[in-house]
N, C-alpha and C positions, 0 to 999 in steps of 0.2 A: 380461218378467214379473218381479215381485219378491215373493219368498216371505215370508209372515208366519211367523216362527219361534216367537213367543209372544204370547199375548193375555191381558190381565187386565182385570177390571172394578174400577176404583178407587173409584167412587161411582156413585149412580144416573145413568145415561146418560153416564158419563164412562169412557172406555176407554184403555188403554195397549197399544201393540203394538210389538214388536221386529221389524224388517223387514230382510231381507238386501239390502244395497246397498253392496257393498265400495268402489266408487269414491267414493261420497258420504261414507262413513265415513272414508275415508282423508284427505279434505281438509276435513271439516266443522269449524266453529268455533262456540263459544257465541254465540248471538244470531242465527245464520242460520236459514233455513227451507227447507222442501221443498214441492213441489206433488205431490199424490197424486190418482190417479184410479182408482176401484174397477174400472171396466170401460170399454169403448169408448163406452158411452152415458152415462157419468156425468160430472158437472161436475168441474172442476179445483178442488181444495181446498188452499189454502196453509196449512201448519201449521209453527209454529216447532219446531225440533229440540229435543227434551227431553233426549236423551243420545245418545252415539255410542260404539261400541267398535271401535277400529281393528283390533284383533287378530281379533275375530270377524267383522268386516265388517258390523256391524249398526247401524241407526239406530232410536232409540226415539222414537215419536210419542205424543202424548196428545191426544185430541179429545173434544168433547162433542156429543151428538146434538142438532142444532138444525134439521134439515131432511131432505129426502129423500136427499141424497147421503151425509151422515154417518150416516143411518139404514142405508143400504145397506152402508157401511163396517163398521158395528157388527155386522152379520150374518156377516161373514167370521170364520173361525176359523184357528187355527194350521194350517199346511200349505196354506192357501189362498194366492192370489196377487193382488197389485195389478197392474192393467194398466200404469199409469205411476207412477213415483216419481222425481221430478226434483229435482236440487239438487247442492251447497248453493247457495242463492240469497240475495241481500241482503248487507248489510254485517255483519260480525261485531261483537261488543261492542267498544267503544273501548278497553276494558281490554287487549285482545289486542295493541294497538299501543303500549302504554305501556312505559316502561322499568321492568323488574321491580323493581329496587331502590327506585325512586321510588314504585311502586305499593304496595310493602310498608309504606311510611310512612303510607299513607292509611287512614282509618277509614271503612268502607263499610257501608251498610245497604240491604238489598233489601226492597221492600214488594210483596207478591204478593196478588192478589185472585182467588179462585176458580181457574179453569183457568190463570190467569196464573202459578200456582205452577210449572207445567211448564217454561216458558222461563226462569224464574229459576234453576231447579235446575242446569242445565249451567254457568252462570256462577259460582254458588257453589262447585260442585264443582271447576271449573278454578282458581279462586282458592285453594281449600284445597290443591290439588296443588302450589301454589307456597309453601305455608306461611302463606297469608293467610286469617284467619278472619273472614268477614263476618257481621254480624248479619242476621237475616231476620225480617220480620213477615209472617205469613200470615193472611189473612182469608177466611172462608167463611160461607155461610148458617147452617150448623150442623155439628156433628161429623160427621154423615153424609156431608157433601159435602167434607170435608177430604181432600186428596190428598197423597201423597208425604211424609208427616210423618216416617216412620222414615228415609227416604233423606236428607231435609234435615237431620235432627238429626246425622247422621254427618259432614256437610260444613260446617255453619254454626258460627259462634262461639257465638251465642245465638239461640235460636228462640223467638219470641213469637207465640202463636196467639190470635186473637180470632174470635168467632162472633157473628152478628147476634142469635141467640136466647139466647146465654149457655150453650149446651149443652156447651161445651168451652172451656177457656182463659178469656180475658177476654171480657166482653160489650161489644160496641160496634164502632166503626169502626177501621180501621187507622190513620187519621189521629190518633185519640185516643191510641193506643199510641205512635205516633211522637212526638207532642207531649209525652207523659209522659216518654219516654226522654230527650228533649232538655232539658226544663225541670226535671224532678224527679230524674232519675238522672244529670244532667250529662254526657250523651253528647255528644261533640264529633265529629260526622260531617263528613267532607270531601265525600262523594258519596252521594246517594240514588238508587237505581234502582227505579222503580215500573213494574210490569207487571200489567195486569188490566183490568177494565171501564173504559171511557173516563171515566166520571164519577168513578171512584175516582182515576185518575191526575190528573185536573183538580184535585181538591181536595188531593192530596198536593203537587202543584206549587205550588198557592196557599199552602199552609202553609210549605213549605220556602223559598219566596221571601221570606217574612217574616224568616227566619233567615239568609238569604243563603247557603244551601247548594246547591251545584251539583246539579241533578236531571236524570236521564235517564229518558225514558218510551219505551215501545214501542207503536207504532201498528199492530201486526200485524193487528188486527181489521179494518182498512180494506182490506187487500189483496184483490184479486179475480183479475186475470190473473196477477200475480206476476212479470211480465217487463218492465214498463214500457211495454208497447205500448198498453194501453187507456186510461190516464190516470184510471182510476176511483179510484185511491188518492191522488189529488192532495191535498196539504195545505199550508197556509201556515205557515211557520216563520220567525219573525223578519222577516215581511213579504215573504219570498221563497217561490216555489212549489217544493215538493219532492214527490217521488214515493216513497211509503213502500216499495215493493218493491225499488227500486234505490238510493235514497239512504238508506234506513233498513234495518230498521224502527225503529231507535232514534234519538231526537232530543232536543234540549235542551227539557226540560219547561216551562221558563220562557218559551220563545219560540213554542211551539205555539199556534195558534189553535184552542182546544178547542171553541168554539162552532161554528165551521165544520166541524170534524171530526165532531162529534156529529150535526150536521144531515145531513151526507153519509152517515153510518152509518145513521141512521134511515130515510133514503130508500131504502136497499137492501132494507128489509124489506117493501116493497110493489112490486107489478108496476108500478103507476103511477109510483112513484118511479124505478124503473129506466128506464122509458121517458123520463121527464123528463130524467134524467141523460144518456141517450144523445143526446137532442136538444141538450142544453146542450153536450156535448162536441163535437158536430158543428159547432155554431155558433162554438165557440171554436177550431176547427181541429184537434180530436182525433178519432180514430176509436175509438169506445168500444164494447166488446162486453160490457157489464156483465151482460146477461142470460145470456151464455155462461159467464162465469167465476164469478159470485157465486152462492152457494147459495140456492135458493128456499125 
């Protein structure tokens, strides 16, 4: 059992929780994820780690209510417990493996959309701890849905906010802000990291390809089982099959087949789609348990 030590409502239907998980906190790295289960009858929900505190032994998660399992999670309060809390899983950010002195020479910008701000935060925080100030572009529907602004301002070099309705910051898309920074403010970025809705990452990668800027995207929304056993998070990257939960969740954005990834993601939203994927996986030699892992 894993105790919830703090709970916050960040925006409508978006929650932050600090959870006691000393072993995970000890080894967690930016970019990795955990799998949580509210109780023994709940589905397994993969969530990218938002933050970790090695001294306190806590892991911070942020989630949005999108179905019955996340709704059940949202009803839990501080002092309540999760049945399961497993991790850290997946590969950490590639920045972790780079030579620090070489990393300090790079100009980095993160592009976050909606709840994608949560997995961006630990990477920006980690870089700042090394004296590297990355730029961050955050997009949301409106000011009401903007999350982690104060925390991000403390860690980022420059924070650019854009909202769909213009209620806060710039009005428009994150790609418009990125394009303006490159073309009109003469920003010379070496790496772009985009995390958010699949369609957002697709168009960020399309834009950066025009400028020849290396781009990393996170396909965490495709994960179901989270252990590589079900094959449901299969994605094509550079013509090769990859599994988001064990090979990722981060990949080269210019090599990801976004059309395939978006089709797969859409199919998860219907029971018919889940049944179709199960049959498809069996025919291709995989044993898929999409209905067991993916939230309905």
